[in-house]
Each structure stands twice: as C-alpha cells, then as structure tokens.
C-alpha positions in Angstrom: 100.9 133.9 86.3 101.7 133.3 82.7 102.2 129.5 82.6 102.2 126.7 85.2 104.2 123.6 84.3 105.0 120.7 86.6 107.7 118.3 85.5 106.3 114.8 84.8 108.3 113.2 87.7 106.9 115.8 90.1 103.2 115.5 89.1 100.4 114.2 91.4 102.0 115.7 94.5 99.8 118.8 94.7 102.4 121.3 93.5 100.1 123.0 90.9 97.4 123.3 93.4 99.7 124.9 95.9 100.8 127.4 93.2 97.2 128.3 92.3 96.2 128.6 96.0 99.1 130.9 96.6 98.1 133.1 93.7 94.6 133.3 95.0 95.8 134.0 98.5 98.0 136.8 97.3 95.0 138.5 95.6 92.6 138.0 98.5 92.9 141.7 99.7 93.6 143.2 96.3 91.3 144.8 93.7 90.6 141.9 91.3 87.2 140.2 91.8 87.7 137.6 89.2 90.6 135.3 88.5 90.8 134.2 84.8 93.0 131.6 83.0 93.2 129.8 79.8 94.0 126.1 79.4 94.4 123.8 76.5 91.4 121.6 75.9 93.5 118.4 75.8 95.1 119.2 79.3 92.4 117.2 81.2 94.5 117.0 84.5 94.8 120.8 84.6 91.1 121.3 83.8 90.2 118.9 86.5 92.4 120.8 89.0 90.9 124.2 88.1 87.4 122.9 88.5 88.3 121.4 91.9 89.6 124.9 92.8 86.3 126.5 91.9 87.0 127.7 88.3 84.2 127.5 85.8 84.5 127.4 82.0 82.1 129.9 80.4 83.3 129.1 76.8 85.9 128.5 74.2 88.6 131.2 74.0 90.3 130.3 70.7 91.6 127.6 68.5 95.3 126.7 68.4 97.1 126.2 65.1 98.3 122.7 65.8 94.9 121.0 65.3 91.3 122.0 65.2 90.7 119.5 68.0 93.0 121.4 70.4 91.6 124.7 71.6 91.9 127.1 74.5 89.3 127.1 77.2 88.9 130.3 79.3 88.1 129.6 82.9 87.3 132.0 85.7 86.7 132.1 89.4 85.0 134.8 91.4 87.1 135.9 94.3 85.9 137.0 97.7 
C-alpha cells in the first residue's frame, strides 16, 4: 500500500481501519514478519489509528521539505 487517503466527508467511519486490517489479513500467511509504514508527524488521526492497530514508532524516518516541524515517522508492527 503506497498511500491511504480518506475523503474528509467519509472520515470517522472506520474506512482506513478496514483497509489496514485487510492488508494485514492478506499477509497473514505470507512471508513478511513485519509490516512497516511511514506517516507525517502532523497526521495525528492516522498516528492514533496505527497505534490502535498495534504499530509502534521506533524513530523519525526523515524530514520533509515543507517545514522542519513536519517529518516522517516510521512505524512498524510485528505480524504473527
């Protein structure tokens, strides 16, 4: 999955959670043991969702050009 976007009028209905759960389910019997993603630091709703789904943030991935206060956070979840 490269990007997950939910239109503003469709938010807070559990759609992003369904997508992420479907991704994880599709990998349940495959080789990967860790699911990784990156998220913008200012995207608090997405970070909250990923934490709820069991992802952890081991560290900052990289800074974005737009502002030094907006950076990418790498999050990961062990599968199985």
